[in-house]
N, C-alpha and C positions, 0 to 999 in steps of 0.2 A: 396439457400442452398439445399444440398442433403445429404442423408444418405449413407455411404459407409462402407464396411467391410475391416478392416485392420488386417492382421495377424502379431503378434509380438512374438519374441523369449524372453523367460524369463531366464535371465542369473543369475549366482551366485551373491548374494548380492542385488538382486532386489526383488520387491514385486509387486503384482497386487492389485490395489485399486478400489473398487466400489464407485463412488461418491455418497454422501448422500445429501448434500446441497451445494450451491454455491451462491455467490453474483455477481451482474453485476457491472463492472467498466466502467467508461467513455471510457477507452481505448478499451474495447470490442465493445462499441457502435460506435466508430470511424471506426473500421473494418467493422462492420455490415452495416453501412450507407455509406461505401466507402469514408470516409472523410480524409483518409490518402492520401499522394501524390501518383500519379499513379505508379511511379517506386517502391514505397514501397509496394503497394498492389500486384504488379506483382511478387515481390520477395517473399512475405510472404504467399500469398494465393495459393492454398486452405489449410485450416487448421481448426481444431476444436477450438472454442472460449473458453474463461473464464480461469481465473488464480487464483481466490479467492475461495477456497472451502475446504471441509473436506470429508472424506470417511471412508470406512471400508475395512480392509485387507482381501482379499478372497484367496490369495495364497502368500506364502513367501518362498524365498530362502535366508533368512537372519536370523541370530541368535538374532538380536536386535529388530525385529518386528515380532509379531505373528499373525496368522490368527485370525480374530475376533477383533483385535485392532481397535479402532477409531483413525484416524490420521488426522493431518493437512497436506495438500498437499503443499509442497514448490515448487513454480513455477520456481524459478531461479536455474537451475541445472548446477553445475560446470562442465567444460569440462573434468576434470580428472575422474569424476564419469562415464563419457561416453567413457572412454578409449581413450581420445584424448591426453594423455600425463600426466606428473607429474604436480602438481599444479603450480609450477614455470614456466613450459613450456606453461601453458594455460593462464597465466596472466603476463603482464609486470608491474603490480602494485606492489610496493615494500613493503608496509606495510602489515604484515602478517594477522592482524585482518580484513583487508578489501579485501584480495586477492580473496576470494571466491565470492565476490559480483561483482567484476569488471573484471572478466576473459574474454578475447577476444573470447575464445572457449566455453563459456557458451551458453546454450539454455534457452529460457524462454517460459513457457506454454502460449498458446494463442497469441504468437508473433513470428510467423514463425515456431512454433513447436506445435504439437497438444495439445490443452488444456483440460480442465476438462469436457467439454460438450461431453463426451463419456460414454458408459456404463461400460468400464473398462480402467484403466490406468496402464501402466508398468513404475515403477519408481525405481531409486536407493533407497535403504532403508534409506539412510541418508536424503532423501527428503520426507520421510513420518514420521512425528513427532508424537509419541503417545500423545493423549490428556488425561490429568488428569481426573479421575472419577468425580471430583468436578466441572468440567467445562462443562456446557451444550452446545449442538451443536450450538445454535444460538449465543452464545458468541464466541465460538472457531472459527466460520466461519469469524469473524472479525479480526482474528490474522494476516492474510497476510498484510492487510492495516496497522494494528498497528505496525507490525515489520518494515515496511517501515519508519514509524515515529520514531521508536526506533533506527533504524540504523542511520537515519539522525541526531538525537539528540546525538548519541554517539560521534559526532564530537565536541560537547560542553559539554560533560559529566563532565569534571573536573570543568568547570566554574559553572555548575548547582549545583554541589555537594560541592564545596569548599567555597562558599560564601553565606551568608544569605541575601546578598544585590543584587545579580544578578537579573536583570529584563529581561523579555521576551515579545515580541509582535508577535502574530500570525496573518498573513494576509490571510483571506479566511474563509467564513462562511458556506462552504459546508462540505461534509463528511471527506475529508482529513484534513481540518482545525479543525473540531470538534475532530476527533480521535487524532490528534497531540496535541491539547490543553489539551484534557483529559489525555493523557499520561504525559504531563508536570505537570499537577496538581496531579495525583495520584502516579506517579513513583518518581517524583522529588519534590513533596510537595510544589508547588508554588500555592498561592492563589491569590485573586483579587488584592491585594496590589502590587504584583510583576508580574502578568500575565494579559496581555491585548489582546483581540481579536478584530481585525478590520474587518468589513464586510460592505456590501452594502445594505443588506435587513434586516430590523429590526426584522421581524418575525423569521428569521433564528438565528439572534444574541441572541434572548431571550432564545434559547436552551442552551447557554453557561453560565449556572447559577453559575459555579465555577470560573468564570473569570470576570475581568472588560471588558466592551463591549463598542465599539465606532463605530459610522457610519463614513465611510471614507469621505462622502460628507460634513460632518460638522466639520472636524478636521484639525487643522493647524499643519502640520507635521514639518515645518521648525522651528517654534518658541516654540514648546512644549518641555517638559523634555525628554532627550534622553534615549535610551534603549540599553542594552548591547547586546542582541541577537534578531535577526529578523528571523522569519521563514515564508517564502512565500509559500502558499498552494493554490494559485489561478489558475495558468496555463491559457492556451488559450489566448483569446483576452485581458484579464485583467492583464496578466503578467507584461506588461510594466508599467502600473500605480502602481501596488503593489510593484514591485521591486524598482522603483524610489521613491515612498513614504517611503519605508523601508530604503533606502539610506539617505533620509532626516531625518528620525527618529533615525537612528543609532548613538550611541555614538562613539567618536573617539577611534579607536582600537577595535571596535565592530565586531561582526560576523553576516553574513547573510547566511542562509541556503535556497537554492532554491529547492523546491519540485514540483512545478507546471510544467506540461508538455505543451509545445507549439509547434505547427507544424512549425511556422515561427520564424525567428530571431527576438530577442527583443532588441531594443535600450535602453541602460541604461546610467545613468549619471556617466561615468567613472572618470570625473574630481573630484567629491566629494569622490568617492571610493579611489582615490589616496591621496587626501588631508586629508581624515580622517584615512587613513591606515586601511581600512576595509578588512576583510577576507571573501571570498565568497566560499561556498561549494555547489556542486550539489549532490543530492541524490534522487533516485526514486525507488530503489530496496532494497532487504534484502537477507540474507542467512540463512542457517539452524541454525547457532548459535544464531541468534536473536530470533528465535521462542521459545527456551527453557526459555529465560529470560522473554519474553512477556507473555507466558502462566502461568508462576509462578506469575507474577504480576496480571494477570487476575483472579486468584483465590480469590483475595480480593473482598468481596461482595459489598463494596461501589463502587469500580471500575466497577463492573458488572452493578450496578444500573445506572451509568453514561452512559455506553455503550448501555444499552437497549433503551435509548432515540432515537437512530438512527436506531433501528430495526422497520420493518413494523408491522402492527397489525396481519397480517397473511402472510405465505409464498405462493409462486406461484407454484402450482403442475406442474411437467413436466413428461409426460408419453411417448411423442413421438416428432418427429421433428416438427410437426405442432404446438404443445404446445410451444416448444422452440422458434420458429419463432414469434409466437404471443407475447410471453413475451418480446422478444428483440424489436419488433416493438413498443409495448406499452411503454417500457422503453425509447426508442428514442424519442417518441412523448410527453411523460409526465415526465419531469425531477423533480422527487420528492426529498425533502431533505433527507428522509430516504433511506437507502439502500434497494435494491430489492433483496430478497432472493428466490432462486429457490430450490424447493424440488423435487429431482429426484427419479423417480420410472419407469425406462425404461421398466422393466419387465411387467408392467401393460398393455403395448400396445400389 
């Protein structure tokens, strides 16, 4: 890694944001450790990493965001905000509520486009969402990952809201699984009688106090009571097992949401998908509209208490490139259950 200076023009409708804190995602670590495929690394590097973070506006050419505002940084920037055409020209996706999330001309911070590990970011104002005064920084920084869960669950919103009998199973005892299950509990009011979390490590599962918890090693998915909605949050090498266990567990006519990212193709039991008439949706990103709903939900103190369980005891201070490299190396070598939060103060160097 090396530090470089990049000159950017600030256009009308854009803001300059100074990052305050950010969290490290496994996607960042895959780039840092060179674990993406060579052709992907060649295409996307060099770039600044990180896409989960908040900052303070230091310059604004927008009427909607003011200097001094604390903002959540939205990493998924629609192509039309970068002057690449009208929304319909930037996405072939037909459903209006999802068009901003799946545009072919979108860019994503820390994935082929410079991310939050900079002392300043230039963003469209629509991608800098003001943080309510009641929301502390350490909760707001979790909003990116929570919006990904929120967007994925919007696919089954009607099922979750229209019936008191809808049951949900979340596969994954890591941060994505925890934040997704927490959202199902606090936003859609599902308790242990309707919400089950499956994981492989008992110590991690104990954190899910608001849900029923099951170890995948000891569970008979084929003969157990079936579930209406399956949410897969494992990714990587465990995707195959989780998805196929979810197919076994799913009720006829049920829905499976895939959120876990895998570098390789994952073989799944399509025979039972067809026989059961299952619907499968893939979702791994979110758009600006999701942030407003999520931050409103986050103002709930009980929700904040649940979210705090995934926060570290202290943040990692970042003053210079050496600090950042050390933090990334430590994160790659020691995979903690809690999120790693970086506290930026580049000026101190």
